[in-house]
N, C-alpha and C positions, 0 to 999 in steps of 0.2 A: 504494501499501500504507499503510493507518494504521499509524503508530509510535506512538501515543499512550500505548498501554498501557508501554512502556519509554522512560525518559529518562534523559538524562546523569546520572549521580551514582547512579541505581538501584542496590540489591545485587539481582544476579540469579543463578539455578542453570540450569548447562548440563542439558538435557534428552536429549541426544542426542550422539552423537561421541565422540572418545577422551577427553573430558573430562567426560562427563556425570557427573553428580553434585557437581561443584565448585562453589563460588560464586565471584564476583567483583564489583567496583564496574565500572558502565558509565563507559568514558571517553569514547566518541564512538558517535553513531547516525547513519547515513545512510540516509533515507527514501528517496532515490529509489531507491538500490542495495539497500535491504533487508537492511541488515548492522549489525551493533554490534560494536565494539571492546570487549573486557571485559578488565579488569586481572588477569593471572595465568590467562588461558585460552586455549587454541590458539596456543601459544608456538610461534616459529619461530626459528631462527638467524639471523643479518643479519651478514654480515662487514662491518667497519669498516675505514679505510684507515689508516695512520700519521697521528699529528696531535699538537698539543701534548698532548691529553686523553688520547690512547692513543699513547705512543712507538712500540711494538712492533706496533700494531693488535689487534685483538681482536673474538672472535665474541660478539654480544651476543643474548639471548633477547627478543625482541620480542611483543608480542600482534598476531594478524592478526584481519582480521574473522571474525565468525561470523553466519552466515544468522539474522536476528530470529526465525524460527519454531523455532530451536533453542535458545534461552532462553525463562525465565520468570521473572516476579518472584518472589523469594525474601521469606515470610514468617517472620520470627524466631519468631514467636508458634504458627504451625502446623509449624514448622522444616520446610518444603518449599516447592517450587514451588505460586503460586497463580495462578487464572485471575482477571481483572480485571473490574470493573463501574464503571459511574459513577453516582455519586449526585449529584443538585443539591441545594447548600447556598447558599440564596440566589440570587444570580445567576451562582454559580461552579458547575462542574461539577468533582467530586473523585473521583479514583481509589480505589478499595475493594476489598480482598481478599475474593473471593465465600464461602469458607469461613468465616474469622473475624471480617468486618467490620472488619479493621484497615485506616487510612488509608494507602496509600503516598504 
């Protein structure tokens, strides 16, 4: 599965699931599994044992992986998710939003 349309650090919008319509920054991409981890999306509770940092223990909200097909790159100019095309600039291939032509 090709994941070049979404890379670590990109701003994406969830297009389906319980967080549909929310945006966040990509923290990790797993090409082999076809999933991405997005900051602030698909949060799940994780129990943490007692430690020096958490003397009583705690439940943290941590982002869980989302299928890469459920997110799209977010274009601030269009104010929505966009599809990606590739344009050659010299010897490099650059990701470009199809609607607005904005470089991603």
